[in-house]
N, C-alpha and C positions, 0 to 999 in steps of 0.2 A: 623877502625870501627868508624862511626860517632855517637857521643854521645850527639849531640845537642838535639835530641828528648828526651833523658833521662833528660837532664837539664831542658828543657821546662816542662816536666811532673813533675819534682820535684818542680818547681816554682808553678805550678798549684795546686799540692797537698798541699804545704805550705800555699798558699792563701786560699784553701778550709778549712784547719785546723783553720786558723786564723778566718775566717768567722764563722765557727761552734762554736768556743770559744765565739765570740761576741754574737751569737744567744743564746747560753746556758746561758750566763750572763743575757741577756735581758729577757729570759724566767724566770729565777730565780727572777728577779726584778718584773716582771709582776705577778708572783705567790704570791709574798709578798704583792703587792698592792691589789690583789684580796682578800687575807686573811684579810687585814686591812679593806677593804670595806665591806666584809661580817660581820666582827665584828661590824663595825659601823651600818650596817643595822640591825643587831640583837639588838644592843643597842637602836636604834631608835624605833624599833618595841616594845621592852620591856618598853620603857619610855612612850609609849602611843601616841607619835606624829604620827598622821595619814597622809596618803598621801594627803588628802585634805588640811592639814596644809601646806604642801610643795607646793601644787598647788597655794594656796592663796599667799604665799610668792613670788612664781615665777611670778604670775600675777601682783602683786604690783611692782616688779622690772621691769617687761616688760613695764608697763605703764610709769614708771618714765624714763626709757631709751628712749621710744618713744617720750616723752615730750621733753627730752633733744635733741634728734635727730631733732625734728621739729624746735626747737629753733636755732640749728646750721644751718639747711637748710635756715632759714630766713636770716641768716647772709651772706650766699653765694648769 
């Protein structure tokens, strides 16, 4: 009886188990990150920092990066 198919199946199952273990670990890591971000969001909301404050900071950073980028383009 040829058992090569059984050996091939065994390898595929082992590979699938390994991949599932990796995915479960990644899922756990992502869940932890989500919980941390949710806590940070709740803290930010309770501290009174509004979304407009974040937008203002983002716009300032964007403008500075654009200015640096323009300066670099002139060098090229």
